[in-house]
TIMI-2910 file (N, C-alpha, C, CB; in pm, 1 decimal, decimal comma, always signed):
<rs>
+----------+----------+----------+----------+----------+----------+----------+----------+----------+----------+----------+----------+------+
!      n_x !      n_y !      n_z !     ca_x !     ca_y !     ca_z !      c_x !      c_y !      c_z !     cb_x !     cb_y !     cb_z ! resn !
+----------+----------+----------+----------+----------+----------+----------+----------+----------+----------+----------+----------+------+
!  -4067,9 !  -4712,8 !   +356,3 !  -3925,3 !  -4717,3 !   +339,6 !  -3889,6 !  -4665,5 !   +201,1 !  -3872,2 !  -4859,4 !   +361,0 !  Unk !
!  -3783,1 !  -4590,1 !   +195,1 !  -3732,6 !  -4538,6 !    +69,1 !  -3595,5 !  -4599,3 !    +42,6 !  -3725,6 !  -4383,7 !    +70,8 !  Unk !
!  -3575,0 !  -4643,4 !    -80,2 !  -3446,8 !  -4702,0 !   -119,5 !  -3391,1 !  -4621,0 !   -235,4 !  -3462,3 !  -4852,9 !   -158,7 !  Unk !
!  -3263,4 !  -4584,5 !   -224,8 !  -3196,2 !  -4513,3 !   -332,6 !  -3166,8 !  -4612,8 !   -444,7 !  -3064,8 !  -4444,5 !   -282,1 !  Unk !
!  -3234,9 !  -4598,8 !   -555,6 !  -3221,5 !  -4693,2 !   -666,5 !  -3116,9 !  -4650,0 !   -769,4 !  -3354,9 !  -4710,7 !   -734,6 !  Unk !
!  -3041,6 !  -4545,2 !   -739,9 !  -2943,7 !  -4492,5 !   -834,0 !  -2846,6 !  -4601,2 !   -881,5 !  -2866,4 !  -4377,6 !   -770,0 !  Unk !
!  -2797,1 !  -4682,7 !   -790,9 !  -2698,8 !  -4784,6 !   -825,1 !  -2757,2 !  -4925,3 !   -828,4 !  -2585,3 !  -4780,0 !   -727,5 !  Unk !
!  -2888,4 !  -4936,5 !   -832,7 !  -2953,0 !  -5068,2 !   -833,8 !  -2962,8 !  -5120,7 !   -976,5 !  -3093,5 !  -5061,0 !   -769,4 !  Unk !
!  -2936,5 !  -5247,7 !   -993,1 !  -2946,3 !  -5314,9 !  -1122,3 !  -3087,7 !  -5298,5 !  -1179,8 !  -2910,4 !  -5465,1 !  -1108,2 !  Unk !
!  -3097,2 !  -5269,0 !  -1307,8 !  -3228,7 !  -5248,0 !  -1369,2 !  -3313,7 !  -5375,2 !  -1366,3 !  -3212,3 !  -5199,9 !  -1513,5 !  Unk !
!  -3250,0 !  -5491,7 !  -1377,3 !  -3324,7 !  -5617,6 !  -1368,7 !  -3386,1 !  -5633,8 !  -1229,5 !  -3232,6 !  -5737,9 !  -1401,2 !  Unk !
!  -3309,1 !  -5596,3 !  -1128,4 !  -3358,4 !  -5604,9 !   -991,2 !  -3473,0 !  -5507,5 !   -969,5 !  -3245,6 !  -5577,0 !   -891,4 !  Unk !
!  -3462,0 !  -5387,4 !  -1024,6 !  -3569,6 !  -5289,6 !  -1010,3 !  -3701,0 !  -5344,9 !  -1065,2 !  -3533,0 !  -5158,8 !  -1082,0 !  Unk !
!  -3695,4 !  -5408,8 !  -1182,2 !  -3816,3 !  -5465,9 !  -1242,0 !  -3873,4 !  -5576,8 !  -1154,6 !  -3786,4 !  -5519,8 !  -1382,3 !  Unk !
!  -3787,5 !  -5664,6 !  -1105,4 !  -3833,3 !  -5776,5 !  -1022,5 !  -3891,5 !  -5728,4 !   -889,6 !  -3717,8 !  -5873,3 !   -996,5 !  Unk !
!  -3839,8 !  -5618,3 !   -837,1 !  -3877,8 !  -5570,0 !   -706,0 !  -3997,9 !  -5475,7 !   -708,5 !  -3761,7 !  -5501,4 !   -643,1 !  Unk !
!  -4002,6 !  -5385,3 !   -804,7 !  -4103,7 !  -5279,8 !   -802,3 !  -4225,3 !  -5305,2 !   -890,8 !  -4041,4 !  -5152,2 !   -842,8 !  Unk !
!  -4214,1 !  -5390,1 !   -992,4 !  -4329,6 !  -5422,1 !  -1076,3 !  -4421,8 !  -5516,7 !  -1000,6 !  -4284,9 !  -5485,2 !  -1211,5 !  Unk !
!  -4551,3 !  -5491,1 !  -1007,6 !  -4648,7 !  -5572,6 !   -933,8 !  -4642,6 !  -5719,8 !   -973,1 !  -4789,3 !  -5519,6 !   -957,1 !  Unk !
!  -4592,8 !  -5749,1 !  -1091,8 !  -4583,9 !  -5887,8 !  -1136,3 !  -4442,6 !  -5944,8 !  -1118,0 !  -4625,6 !  -5898,2 !  -1282,7 !  Unk !
!  -4352,9 !  -5869,2 !  -1058,8 !  -4215,8 !  -5914,5 !  -1037,8 !  -4205,9 !  -6019,8 !   -929,0 !  -4127,5 !  -5797,6 !  -1003,3 !  Unk !
!  -4107,2 !  -6106,3 !   -940,3 !  -4093,1 !  -6216,2 !   -844,4 !  -4056,0 !  -6168,0 !   -704,2 !  -3988,6 !  -6313,9 !   -893,4 !  Unk !
!  -3994,7 !  -6051,2 !   -691,5 !  -3957,8 !  -5998,8 !   -560,5 !  -4059,2 !  -5897,3 !   -506,3 !  -3821,1 !  -5934,8 !   -568,1 !  Unk !
!  -4165,3 !  -5873,3 !   -578,3 !  -4263,6 !  -5772,8 !   -534,6 !  -4319,6 !  -5802,8 !   -394,8 !  -4378,6 !  -5765,2 !   -635,5 !  Unk !
!  -4349,3 !  -5928,4 !   -359,7 !  -4396,5 !  -5954,4 !   -222,7 !  -4293,8 !  -5914,4 !   -116,8 !  -4430,7 !  -6102,0 !   -206,7 !  Unk !
!  -4166,2 !  -5923,3 !   -150,9 !  -4062,9 !  -5880,3 !    -56,4 !  -4065,4 !  -5728,7 !    -42,0 !  -3923,0 !  -5927,8 !   -102,2 !  Unk !
!  -4086,5 !  -5657,8 !   -152,3 !  -4097,1 !  -5512,0 !   -147,0 !  -4214,5 !  -5471,5 !    -58,0 !  -4113,9 !  -5452,9 !   -289,4 !  Unk !
!  -4325,2 !  -5540,1 !    -71,6 !  -4441,3 !  -5510,7 !    +13,4 !  -4408,9 !  -5536,4 !   +160,3 !  -4562,7 !  -5595,4 !    -29,5 !  Unk !
!  -4338,0 !  -5645,1 !   +189,0 !  -4300,2 !  -5675,6 !   +326,8 !  -4208,2 !  -5567,7 !   +382,7 !  -4231,8 !  -5812,8 !   +334,7 !  Unk !
!  -4116,2 !  -5517,6 !   +299,6 !  -4028,0 !  -5409,8 !   +343,5 !  -4106,8 !  -5285,0 !   +380,8 !  -3926,9 !  -5376,8 !   +234,5 !  Unk !
!  -4214,8 !  -5260,0 !   +310,7 !  -4297,7 !  -5142,8 !   +337,1 !  -4376,9 !  -5157,5 !   +466,6 !  -4392,6 !  -5118,6 !   +220,8 !  Unk !
!  -4412,0 !  -5278,8 !   +503,0 !  -4502,3 !  -5302,7 !   +615,5 !  -4432,0 !  -5338,6 !   +745,5 !  -4597,3 !  -5411,4 !   +580,5 !  Unk !
!  -4309,5 !  -5389,0 !   +739,9 !  -4240,1 !  -5439,2 !   +858,1 !  -4132,0 !  -5340,6 !   +900,6 !  -4178,8 !  -5578,2 !   +830,8 !  Unk !
!  -4150,8 !  -5277,3 !  +1014,8 !  -4056,8 !  -5176,1 !  +1062,7 !  -3921,5 !  -5235,4 !  +1101,7 !  -4116,2 !  -5103,0 !  +1181,0 !  Unk !
!  -3913,9 !  -5366,0 !  +1124,3 !  -3787,4 !  -5430,3 !  +1160,7 !  -3695,0 !  -5449,0 !  +1040,7 !  -3814,5 !  -5564,8 !  +1225,5 !  Unk !
!  -3748,7 !  -5437,7 !   +919,3 !  -3671,8 !  -5461,3 !   +797,7 !  -3617,0 !  -5331,0 !   +740,3 !  -3757,9 !  -5532,1 !   +693,7 !  Unk !
!  -3492,5 !  -5337,3 !   +694,9 !  -3432,1 !  -5225,3 !   +623,2 !  -3360,2 !  -5281,0 !   +501,5 !  -3333,8 !  -5144,3 !   +714,8 !  Unk !
!  -3339,0 !  -5196,6 !   +403,6 !  -3271,1 !  -5238,3 !   +282,4 !  -3170,5 !  -5134,6 !   +237,5 !  -3371,2 !  -5264,6 !   +172,5 !  Unk !
!  -3056,0 !  -5182,6 !   +187,6 !  -2949,1 !  -5094,7 !   +140,4 !  -2898,8 !  -5149,5 !     +7,4 !  -2832,5 !  -5084,2 !   +245,3 !  Unk !
!  -2879,5 !  -5061,4 !    -89,5 !  -2824,8 !  -5101,8 !   -218,7 !  -2673,0 !  -5096,4 !   -211,0 !  -2878,2 !  -5011,0 !   -333,6 !  Unk !
!  -2611,8 !  -5211,5 !   -240,0 !  -2465,9 !  -5222,0 !   -244,4 !  -2429,3 !  -5306,4 !   -364,8 !  -2408,0 !  -5283,7 !   -112,3 !  Unk !
!  -2335,3 !  -5259,5 !   -443,6 !  -2288,8 !  -5333,8 !   -561,5 !  -2404,1 !  -5376,6 !   -650,9 !  -2209,4 !  -5456,4 !   -518,7 !  Unk !
!  -2499,9 !  -5286,9 !   -671,1 !  -2615,3 !  -5308,2 !   -759,1 !  -2713,8 !  -5411,8 !   -705,0 !  -2567,8 !  -5351,3 !   -895,8 !  Unk !
!  -2691,3 !  -5460,4 !   -582,5 !  -2778,3 !  -5558,4 !   -519,7 !  -2849,3 !  -5494,6 !   -400,8 !  -2698,2 !  -5682,8 !   -475,4 !  Unk !
!  -2960,6 !  -5556,4 !   -359,2 !  -3033,7 !  -5508,5 !   -241,7 !  -3003,2 !  -5601,5 !   -125,1 !  -3188,0 !  -5501,5 !   -269,1 !  Unk !
!  -2942,9 !  -5545,6 !    -21,1 !  -2912,1 !  -5619,6 !   +100,7 !  -3022,5 !  -5586,6 !   +200,9 !  -2768,1 !  -5583,2 !   +157,3 !  Unk !
!  -3087,5 !  -5689,9 !   +252,1 !  -3200,6 !  -5670,8 !   +343,2 !  -3161,1 !  -5715,4 !   +483,0 !  -3325,4 !  -5749,0 !   +294,3 !  Unk !
!  -3193,6 !  -5631,2 !   +580,4 !  -3158,1 !  -5655,1 !   +719,8 !  -3283,8 !  -5657,9 !   +805,4 !  -3060,3 !  -5547,2 !   +770,7 !  Unk !
!  -3281,2 !  -5742,8 !   +909,1 !  -3385,2 !  -5741,8 !  +1011,7 !  -3314,4 !  -5712,7 !  +1144,0 !  -3466,0 !  -5879,5 !  +1016,4 !  Unk !
!  -3354,0 !  -5603,3 !  +1207,3 !  -3292,3 !  -5561,4 !  +1333,5 !  -3139,9 !  -5555,6 !  +1324,2 !  -3333,1 !  -5656,1 !  +1445,4 !  Unk !
!  -3089,2 !  -5506,2 !  +1212,4 !  -2946,6 !  -5486,5 !  +1195,1 !  -2868,0 !  -5608,4 !  +1151,9 !  -2890,8 !  -5437,5 !  +1318,9 !  Unk !
!  -2932,9 !  -5723,4 !  +1135,3 !  -2864,0 !  -5844,7 !  +1092,0 !  -2908,6 !  -5880,5 !   +950,9 !  -2891,4 !  -5962,1 !  +1189,5 !  Unk !
!  -2811,3 !  -5901,5 !   +862,5 !  -2841,3 !  -5931,1 !   +722,8 !  -2912,4 !  -6065,7 !   +712,1 !  -2712,3 !  -5931,2 !   +638,0 !  Unk !
!  -3023,5 !  -6066,4 !   +635,3 !  -3099,0 !  -6190,3 !   +616,5 !  -3104,2 !  -6234,3 !   +471,3 !  -3239,1 !  -6173,5 !   +668,7 !  Unk !
!  -3089,8 !  -6140,2 !   +376,8 !  -3112,2 !  -6173,5 !   +237,1 !  -3040,0 !  -6074,5 !   +146,2 !  -3262,2 !  -6175,4 !   +205,8 !  Unk !
!  -2989,5 !  -6124,4 !    +32,5 !  -2930,2 !  -6038,8 !    -70,1 !  -3000,5 !  -6070,6 !   -201,1 !  -2774,1 !  -6060,4 !    -81,6 !  Unk !
!  -3059,1 !  -5967,9 !   -263,4 !  -3129,4 !  -5984,6 !   -389,9 !  -3047,5 !  -5922,4 !   -502,3 !  -3270,6 !  -5921,3 !   -383,4 !  Unk !
!  -3031,7 !  -5998,4 !   -609,3 !  -2959,7 !  -5950,5 !   -727,5 !  -3054,6 !  -5954,9 !   -846,1 !  -2831,5 !  -6036,1 !   -755,2 !  Unk !
!  -3019,5 !  -5885,7 !   -952,4 !  -3105,3 !  -5880,3 !  -1069,4 !  -3108,4 !  -6009,3 !  -1149,0 !  -3062,0 !  -5769,9 !  -1157,3 !  Unk !
!  -2991,1 !  -6061,4 !  -1183,1 !  -2985,0 !  -6180,4 !  -1267,9 !  -2947,2 !  -6305,8 !  -1190,0 !  -2886,0 !  -6158,7 !  -1380,0 !  Unk !
!  -2878,4 !  -6292,4 !  -1079,4 !  -2836,5 !  -6407,8 !   -999,5 !  -2949,2 !  -6449,5 !   -904,3 !  -2707,1 !  -6375,1 !   -919,7 !  Unk !
!  -2935,7 !  -6568,6 !   -851,7 !  -3033,0 !  -6618,1 !   -754,6 !  -3017,8 !  -6540,8 !   -623,6 !  -3015,0 !  -6770,9 !   -730,7 !  Unk !
!  -3126,6 !  -6527,5 !   -547,5 !  -3115,5 !  -6461,1 !   -417,5 !  -3024,8 !  -6540,6 !   -324,7 !  -3254,4 !  -6443,0 !   -353,6 !  Unk !
!  -2955,0 !  -6470,3 !   -239,0 !  -2865,6 !  -6535,4 !   -143,5 !  -2926,9 !  -6522,0 !     -3,7 !  -2721,2 !  -6472,8 !   -148,5 !  Unk !
!  -2965,0 !  -6635,0 !    +53,3 !  -3021,8 !  -6637,5 !   +187,5 !  -2906,5 !  -6640,0 !   +286,9 !  -3116,9 !  -6760,7 !   +207,6 !  Unk !
!  -2901,1 !  -6541,5 !   +373,3 !  -2794,7 !  -6530,8 !   +471,9 !  -2836,9 !  -6594,7 !   +604,2 !  -2756,4 !  -6383,9 !   +493,4 !  Unk !
!  -2958,8 !  -6568,5 !   +648,5 !  -3013,9 !  -6622,5 !   +773,1 !  -3155,4 !  -6671,8 !   +749,1 !  -3012,1 !  -6516,1 !   +885,6 !  Unk !
!  -3195,1 !  -6768,8 !   +828,8 !  -3335,2 !  -6811,0 !   +825,8 !  -3421,3 !  -6695,9 !   +874,6 !  -3358,2 !  -6938,6 !   +912,7 !  Unk !
!  -3524,1 !  -6665,2 !   +798,5 !  -3612,0 !  -6554,3 !   +831,9 !  -3744,5 !  -6577,7 !   +763,6 !  -3550,7 !  -6418,0 !   +790,2 !  Unk !
!  -3851,6 !  -6527,0 !   +823,7 !  -3983,7 !  -6544,8 !   +761,1 !  -3992,2 !  -6473,8 !   +626,7 !  -4094,1 !  -6492,9 !   +853,8 !  Unk !
!  -3907,3 !  -6376,9 !   +602,3 !  -3903,5 !  -6307,2 !   +474,5 !  -3865,6 !  -6401,6 !   +361,2 !  -3805,4 !  -6190,8 !   +480,7 !  Unk !
!  -3781,1 !  -6498,5 !   +390,2 !  -3736,1 !  -6594,0 !   +287,4 !  -3850,4 !  -6675,8 !   +231,1 !  -3631,1 !  -6687,2 !   +344,5 !  Unk !
!  -3958,5 !  -6691,2 !   +304,2 !  -4074,3 !  -6766,0 !   +256,4 !  -4141,8 !  -6697,3 !   +138,2 !  -4174,3 !  -6784,5 !   +369,1 !  Unk !
!  -4117,0 !  -6568,7 !   +120,6 !  -4179,0 !  -6491,6 !    +13,2 !  -4106,9 !  -6510,3 !   -121,5 !  -4181,0 !  -6343,9 !    +50,7 !  Unk !
!  -3990,8 !  -6573,2 !   -118,6 !  -3916,3 !  -6595,7 !   -242,2 !  -3989,3 !  -6701,5 !   -324,3 !  -3769,2 !  -6639,6 !   -212,6 !  Unk !
!  -4016,4 !  -6667,2 !   -448,5 !  -4086,5 !  -6762,1 !   -534,9 !  -3998,7 !  -6803,3 !   -652,5 !  -4218,1 !  -6701,4 !   -585,8 !  Unk !
!  -3867,9 !  -6791,5 !   -634,9 !  -3774,8 !  -6830,5 !   -741,7 !  -3695,1 !  -6950,4 !   -701,1 !  -3681,0 !  -6716,2 !   -777,4 !  Unk !
+----------+----------+----------+----------+----------+----------+----------+----------+----------+----------+----------+----------+------+
</rs>
């Protein structure tokens, strides 16, 4: 999966793409699970499973869980 990081918060980029970042396991899951997609909106990453929003990741704010999903188990914050 490719995500346009042009409008993504720099704090979020570090948390998501650095191997030691708290969201890195979620990035790995996005790469491996074909049901998951991600879109950058308002500097945040909105994650969808089969077209339904499950999670919103922000750089400085806490993640917002929208739906119960196995992806939420990967949050370590």
